[in-house]
C-alpha positions in Angstrom: 6.6 -54.1 -65.6 8.8 -52.6 -68.5 10.4 -49.1 -68.7 8.4 -48.0 -71.3 5.1 -48.4 -69.1 6.5 -47.8 -65.8 4.6 -45.1 -64.2 5.9 -41.8 -62.6 6.5 -42.0 -58.8 5.2 -39.1 -57.2 7.4 -38.0 -53.8 6.4 -35.3 -51.3 9.2 -34.3 -48.9 8.5 -33.1 -45.2 11.0 -30.4 -44.2 12.1 -28.4 -41.5 15.5 -26.8 -42.1 18.3 -26.3 -44.9 17.1 -29.2 -47.2 20.4 -30.6 -47.9 18.8 -34.0 -48.4 16.2 -32.5 -50.3 18.6 -30.7 -52.7 20.3 -34.1 -53.1 17.1 -35.8 -54.3 16.2 -32.5 -56.6 19.9 -33.1 -58.1 19.5 -36.6 -58.4 16.1 -36.3 -60.5 17.1 -33.5 -62.9 20.4 -35.3 -63.6 18.7 -38.5 -64.4 20.3 -40.5 -61.8 16.9 -41.1 -60.7 14.4 -41.8 -63.6 10.6 -42.0 -63.3 10.2 -39.9 -60.4 9.2 -36.2 -59.7 8.8 -34.2 -56.5 5.1 -33.5 -56.0 5.5 -31.1 -53.1 7.8 -30.0 -50.3 5.9 -29.5 -46.9 7.4 -27.6 -44.1 6.4 -26.9 -40.3 8.5 -23.9 -40.5 7.6 -20.9 -42.6 11.3 -19.7 -42.9 12.8 -23.2 -43.8 15.5 -22.6 -46.5 14.3 -25.8 -47.8 11.1 -24.1 -49.1 13.2 -21.8 -51.0 15.4 -24.3 -52.4 11.8 -25.7 -54.0 10.9 -22.6 -55.3 14.2 -22.2 -57.3 13.1 -25.8 -58.9 9.9 -25.0 -59.7 8.4 -27.2 -57.1 5.4 -26.1 -54.8 6.3 -25.5 -51.4 3.8 -25.4 -48.5 4.0 -24.1 -45.1 1.6 -25.8 -42.7 1.3 -23.7 -39.6 1.5 -26.0 -36.2 -0.2 -23.0 -34.4 -3.3 -23.2 -36.5 -3.9 -26.8 -35.1 -4.9 -28.0 -31.6 -2.7 -31.3 -31.7 -0.1 -33.4 -33.3 -3.0 -35.5 -34.8 -4.9 -32.9 -36.4 -1.9 -31.2 -37.8 -0.8 -34.7 -39.6 -4.6 -35.0 -40.7 -3.9 -31.9 -42.7 -0.5 -33.0 -44.0 -2.3 -36.3 -44.9 -4.9 -34.2 -46.8 -2.2 -32.8 -48.7 0.0 -36.0 -49.5 -3.5 -37.7 -50.6 -4.4 -34.4 -53.1 -0.9 -34.6 -54.8 -1.4 -38.8 -55.2 1.9 -39.5 -53.1 3.4 -42.5 -53.8 6.6 -42.0 -51.4 7.1 -39.6 -48.5 10.7 -38.5 -47.4 11.7 -36.7 -44.0 14.3 -34.6 -45.0 15.3 -32.8 -42.0 11.6 -33.0 -40.6 11.8 -32.1 -36.9 8.2 -33.2 -35.8 7.2 -36.8 -34.5 4.7 -38.1 -37.0 1.4 -39.6 -35.8 0.4 -43.3 -36.4 -2.4 -42.4 -38.5 -0.2 -41.1 -41.0 2.4 -43.6 -40.8 -0.3 -46.5 -41.0 -1.5 -44.7 -44.3 1.9 -45.0 -46.1 3.0 -48.0 -44.3 6.6 -48.7 -45.9 6.2 -45.6 -48.1 7.7 -43.1 -45.4 11.2 -43.0 -45.3 13.7 -41.3 -43.0 17.4 -40.7 -42.6 19.2 -40.6 -39.1 22.4 -39.6 -38.4 23.6 -42.7 -36.5 24.0 -46.2 -37.1 20.8 -47.4 -35.7 19.8 -48.8 -33.3 22.6 -46.7 -31.4 22.2 -43.0 -30.6 18.1 -42.8 -31.3 16.8 -39.5 -31.1 18.4 -35.8 -30.9 22.1 -34.9 -31.0 23.3 -38.2 -32.1 26.9 -36.9 -33.3 27.1 -35.7 -29.8 26.1 -39.1 -28.3 28.6 -40.8 -30.6 31.4 -38.5 -29.4 30.7 -38.8 -26.0 30.0 -42.8 -25.9 33.7 -42.7 -27.4 32.8 -44.7 -30.5 35.4 -45.4 -33.4 33.0 -45.3 -36.2 29.9 -43.9 -36.9 27.4 -43.3 -39.7 23.9 -42.7 -41.1 20.8 -44.8 -41.6 18.0 -44.7 -44.1 15.0 -46.7 -42.9 11.2 -47.1 -43.2 9.2 -45.0 -40.7 7.4 -47.0 -38.1 5.6 -45.6 -34.9 8.4 -46.2 -32.6 10.9 -43.7 -32.8 14.0 -44.3 -35.1 13.2 -48.1 -35.0 11.6 -49.1 -38.5 13.4 -51.3 -40.7 16.5 -50.6 -42.1 17.2 -50.1 -45.8 21.1 -48.6 -46.1 23.7 -47.3 -43.5 26.8 -45.5 -44.6 30.0 -45.6 -42.3 32.4 -43.0 -41.6 35.3 -42.5 -38.9 35.1 -40.7 -35.7 38.3 -38.6 -35.8 39.9 -38.0 -32.3 39.5 -34.3 -32.7 36.1 -34.4 -33.8 33.1 -32.0 -32.6 29.5 -32.8 -32.9 29.6 -29.9 -35.6 32.6 -31.3 -37.8 31.3 -35.1 -37.5 27.8 -33.8 -38.8 29.5 -31.9 -41.8 31.6 -35.0 -42.8 28.6 -37.2 -42.0 26.4 -35.0 -44.1 28.2 -36.2 -47.4 27.4 -39.8 -46.7 23.7 -38.9 -45.8 23.1 -37.1 -49.2 24.4 -40.2 -51.0 22.6 -42.6 -49.0 19.2 -40.9 -49.4 19.8 -40.6 -53.5 20.6 -44.4 -53.4 17.4 -45.4 -51.2 15.3 -43.0 -53.1 16.4 -44.7 -56.8 15.9 -48.1 -55.5 12.6 -47.5 -54.2 11.4 -45.6 -57.6 12.9 -48.9 -59.4 11.0 -51.2 -57.3 13.9 -52.9 -55.9 13.1 -52.8 -52.1 11.3 -55.6 -50.8 10.2 -55.6 -47.2 10.3 -59.0 -44.9 9.6 -58.1 -41.2 12.7 -56.1 -40.2 14.9 -57.2 -43.0 14.7 -55.0 -46.1 16.2 -57.1 -49.2 17.4 -55.2 -52.1 16.3 -57.1 -55.3 18.5 -57.5 -58.2 
């Protein structure tokens, strides 16, 4: 496919909080660092999520889907799936999204849902990864961008960034320094996906030239 005929990749982003990784992707698209891509919508399970305000500032549709309106996670995700299809989504990004998504949603977008986790997976899965790293005494930690599979934090790894754990680090200071690397990694991975340079072979993700 040539650059002239390349279709625009439509990205939908699921958020729950500040949306710093969302902002990083927005900036990369607006600056031209990521080309042939647009953010179709931002979906949040939190009405007050600052990420929705970020979306509004950039003219991106923000959608609040209230979990209280649904009797189960599956029902909630069916609604999210309906929106994703309506927006003709090609790529789903989880950016600080605090809900575990259902298998049906994952299978519908196989190898098209990407998450970022603040540790070097498979170490320190789940919540409070920075606290886990400090308590374990590791000298280095980092972030992992990976495709999402039904098992928590277990999908094929696309990219990792590494930082040193300092002697006086707290979970908060470690998280702040790591966030810089998270923002970089997410932008880089989204660009690779949009440019069709990611190839999944079992657990391995190859970056094509």
